[in-house]
N, C-alpha and C positions, 0 to 999 in steps of 0.2 A: 317783369323780366328785364334784365339790363343787357346792354350790348357789350360783348367781350372786346378787350383790347387786343392789340396785335400779339402781345407775349402770351396772353391766354389762349388765343387761337392757335398759336404754334405748339403749345404744350398739349392742347386737346387733340390736335390733328396729327401729332407725331412729328411736328416740325423739328428742326435742329438735328435730324438724323442724317440727312444727306450731306450737310456740311461736315459733320464728324466723320462720316465715311470717306468723303473726298479728302479730308485732311490727312487721315490715316493712309490712304492710298498714295498721296503725294509724299508723305514722309517716308514711306517704304521705297518708293521709286527714287526720291532724292537721296535717301541714305545709301542706296546702291551705287549712286554716282559719287557722293561725297558726304561726310557728315556735316560739313559746312553749308551745304545747299539744302539739307533735309528740312529745315525750318521754312525756308522760302518756298520750297516745293509743296510742303503742307499747307502754307497759306494759299497758294494757288489752287490746290485741291479743294480747300475749304470754300474758296470763292466760286469754283465751279459747282460744288455741292449746293451753295446758296442760290444759284440760279434755279435749281429744281424745286427749291422751297419758295420760289417767287420773291425772294429777298434781293431785289435788284441793287439797292444801295449798298448793302453788305457785300454783295458779289463784286461789285465794281471796286470797292475798297480793298477786299481781300485779294482779288486777282491783280490789281495794280501793285500792291505791297509784295505779292509773290514774284511778280515779274521783275520788280525793282530789285529784290534780293538776289534773284538768279542773275540779272545783269551785273550787279556788283560783284557777285562771285566770279563771273567770267572776267571782269575788268581786273580783278586782283591777280589774275593769271592762273587760277585754280591750283595754286601751289601749297597753300596752307591747308593741310588735311587735319 
């Protein structure tokens, strides 16, 4: 019997579900605010979902990218819809 790698463990355990759910929720909430912030909010939601999957490095990366996108949207003055 061999040891499963992290990708195989995620697929067997149903991983990658929470990040997709979080991403969709973030896109819906972000889309209600502005079409320009939906992608960043989706990235933030994906990061939060990654925490539930114990994918800490992915969570940090996605959350920071989402926050960066939202901050950039605020800096642009929220005028470009």
